N, C-alpha and C positions, 0 to 999 in steps of 0.2 A: 637365493644368491646364485648368480650365474658364474660360470668359469670365465677366465680371461678371454677377451674378445680379440681374435687374430684374423686378419684378412691377408691370406697368402697372395703372392704376386700373381698367381694364375687367376685369381678372382678379382683383382683390382679393376680390370677393364669393365667388368660387369657392374661395379659399384660406383664408378666415377667416370667423368669425362676425361679425355686424353689430357695429359699434363701440358701439352703444347699444341697450339694451333699454328705455329710458325712453320714455314717451309723447311724441309730437311736441308741441312748443310752437306750431308753425305749419307747415302743409303748403304754404304759398305760397312761391314762389321768393324767394331772398334779395334784399335791396335793395343798391344800390351802396354802397361803403365811405363813411364820413363824410369830409368834406373836411379836417377838422382832424386834425393828427397825433396818434396815440395814443402813450402812454408805458407801458412795462412795467417795474415794479420787481421785482427778485428779493428775496423776503423771506427764504426759507430754502432751503438745499441740503443734503440729507442722503443718506447711503448709501455703501456700500463702493466704488461706481463713480465717485463725484464728490466727492472731498475738496475742502475750501475752496479757492477760486481756480481750479478746473479746469473750471467750466461758465460760459458766458456767453450772454446773451440779446440779440437785436437785432430791431427791427421793420423790415419792408419800407417803403420810402418811399411806396408807394401804399396802405398800410393793408390789404393783402390777406393778409398772413401775418406770422409771426415765426419766427425761427430760434433753435435752441439748439445751441451748439458745445461739445463736450467735448474736453479735451486729455489726459485720463488715465483712460479708461473702457475696461477690457479684462478679459475673463475668459479663463482658460486652464486646461489640464489636460495631464497627462503631463510628461515630462522632470523638471525640478527644481521644478515648481509646488507650492505649498502646497495641502493638501487643501481649504482654503476658497476657493481662487482660481477654482474652476470656476463660481461664481456671483457676479455683481456686480450691484448695483442702484443706482438713483438716484431720489430724490423731490425735486421742485422745486415750491416754493410761490410763485406770482406774484400781484402786484396789477396788474391791467390797467386803466389809466385811459382810459375811453371818453368821447368827446365827448358832451355833453348831448344827449339825444333819440335815442340809439342804444343798441343792445345787440348781443351777438354770440354765436355758437356756433362750434364747431370743425367744419369740414366735412371735414377729412381731415388726414393726416399722411404725410410722406415720411421714412423712416428710412434712414440711410446709414452705411456704415462699411467696414472691411476685415477679412478673415478669412484665416487659414491653418489648414486642417484636414487632418491626415494621413488617409490611407485608413483607414476604420473609425471615425473620430471624427465627432461631430455638434455643430453650434452652433445656438443658439436665441436669437431676439430676441423680447421680449414687452413690450407697452406698453398703458397706458390713461390716461385723463385725465377730470377732472370739475370742476364748479364746487363750491365749498365749500358743504356742507349739502345737496347734491343727490346723486342716485343716481350711482354711478360707472359709467362705460362698461365694457362687457364687455372684459376683457383679450384682446387679439389677439396670437397668437404665430405666428412664422414660423421654419422650420427649414432649415438648410443641411447637406448631408451631404458628408463628405470622400471622396475627396481634392478639395481646393478651395484655391485661392490667388489671391485677387483682391478688388476692391471688391464690395460687395453693396448692394442697395437694395430696400426693400419700401415699397409705397404702399397705405395704407388709406383708404377713402372712406366717408363716412356718407351714406346716402340722404337726400334733402331731407325726406321725411316723418318721419325719425328724428332730425333736428337738435335738440339740447337748448340752448336759449338761456338766458343768464343773465337772471333776472327784471329787468324794467325798474325803475330807481330803487333797486335794492338793491346794497350793496357785498358782493360775494362773491369771495374769492380763487380763483385757478385752480390746480389741482394736476395735475402730470404725474408719472406713475410709469413707469419703464422698467427693464428687466432683461435681462442677457445671461447665457447659460449655455453651457458647453462640456463635453461628455461624451467621455471618452477612448474608450469603447466597445471595439472590437476592435483599435484602432490600437496600434502599437509603443509600449510604456510609456516608452521612452527618448526619444521624439519629443514636442516641445511643440506642442500645437494651441492656437490662440487666436482670439477674435472680439472686435472692437473697434468702438466708436462713432466713433472718430476715425481719421485717416489720417496718413501720414508728413508730409504738407505742411500739415496743419491745415485743409485746404480742404473737408472733409466736414462738412456741417451737417444737423441734423434740422429739418425745416420743418413748421410747423403752419399750416393754411390757415383763414382766417376766413370765416364767413358772417355777414353783417350784416342787421339789421332795425331799422327805425324804430319808436320807442316811441309808443304812443298819446298824442295831445295835443302 
């Protein structure tokens, strides 16, 4: 059994493509968060990994991040799994109410969950996000190889020069796409392998980190 798999921010660039291939909106360091509380409305939740009522969004009290919690997001293969269970996905559409005079980009994300993978099986997590009407970030994927039975975490960070800010004064929803896959591989066909975005105690959350910028004027 391995210990929990953690990819620190310093190693993310070596394990994945940059989160965004779009041109930079600003190469300057991000500004402090706005003092007024932001509000996020969940407009739609779709996908085989997040049936209605199984995904929740909450903002940090200091406006530095928001979290997404899943309660039934699991891909599996082998054993009595259905053929379609090996891949699960979720698409969340959010409206982020930002205090006047500010705009935001996503500086990075921390993805967490639990996996049980038999020897020979493989699990994969993939994600991207984007502002409505703007170029999508490049999907970044991470792989875990069995045998494995523990929590997992992957942290992706966007360089300051590649941050994509929502245009000031425009209403654009924010979209998050995530996906989990489990491949049986050479593992024993009678053994079920799985990878999940949630944990037994419900304490595992995906965190998206804001970068803030003051709008001109």
